[in-house]
N, C-alpha and C positions, 0 to 999 in steps of 0.2 A: 849880242845877246845869244847867238847860236855859236857854238864852238865847231870849228872845222875838224872833223875826224879823218885821219888818213886811213885809206882802205888798203894800204900796202901790206899790213901784217895779218890780213884776214884769211889769206890762202894757207891751207894746212901744209905743214912741212912734210918731207918725205918720211921721217921717222913716225910722225903722227899717223900717216896713212898705213905704214907698215904695222904699227900697233893695232890699228883698227882691223886690218885684214887678218892679222894673227889672231885677234880676239874672235873674229867671226869664224875662222877656221877651227879654232878650239871649241867654240860652241857647237858647230856642226859635228865635229868629231866626237864630242861628249854625248851629243844626242844619238849618234849612230851606235856608240858603244853601249849606251843605256838601253837602246832598242834591242841590240844584239844580245844583251844579257837577259832581257825580259822575255824574249821569244821562246827559248827552251823551257823556262819556268811556266809560261802561260800555256804551252802546248802539252805539258805533263798531265797524265791522267791516271786515275786509280782503277785497276781492273778488278772487279768483284767476281769471285769464284763462288758459285752456288754451293750451299751447304748440302752434303749428301743426304742428310735426314731432315732437311728443312721443310718449308711450307710447300715447296713444289714436288715433294716426294723424292724417292731415291733417284739418283742420276743413273741413266742407263750405261752399261759397260761399253766403253769405247776401246777399240783395239789400240795398243800402244803405238805411238808414232815412231817412225823410223828415226834412228839417231841422226842428228844434224851436225855436220862438220863445220865448225866455225873457223874461218881463216882470219886471223887478226893481223892486219897489215898496218904498219905505221903510215901516217899521212895526215894531211890537213884537210878539214872539211871545206867544202866549196864556198860557204859563206865567208869564211875567214880569208880565203884567197881573194874573193871579190872585195871585201872590206879593205884589204891591204892595197889592192890595185886602185880602188877609188881614192884612198887617202894619198897614195903616191901621185896620182894624176892631179889632185887638188893642190898638193904642195908644188908640183912642177909648174902648174899654171900660175899660181900665185907668185912664184919666183920669177917666172918669165915676165909677167906684167910689171912686177917691181923693178926688175933690171931694165926693162924697156923704158919705163917712165923715168928712171934715174938717168939713163943715157940721154933721153930726150931733153931733160931739164939741164943737163950739162952742156948740151949742144946749144940750147937757146941762151944760156948764160954766157957761153964763150962768144956767141955771135953778137950779143949786145954789149959785152964788155970790151 
């Protein structure tokens, strides 16, 4: 009346695990990129300059500001450097775990065979 089901094939294979880990990392990376893209847009603001003849009356004369020297230096913002470092660490950790489990499964297969 009851069929005996073998439990031998229920263990996920190595490639299935790799696909799951890759999908999880892709989801995390996509979330981080979406967050990184939304932060500058969310922190943007419009600065309103009062009208000289507006409701608050004329604006008092202010001495002109000293000229500002802008030094444009090429470089990468700190958040991009942090994002690259975190992504590299996640990829390295996932690769290390994958290789360790692959090596362990080969050892156990060689010992039993």
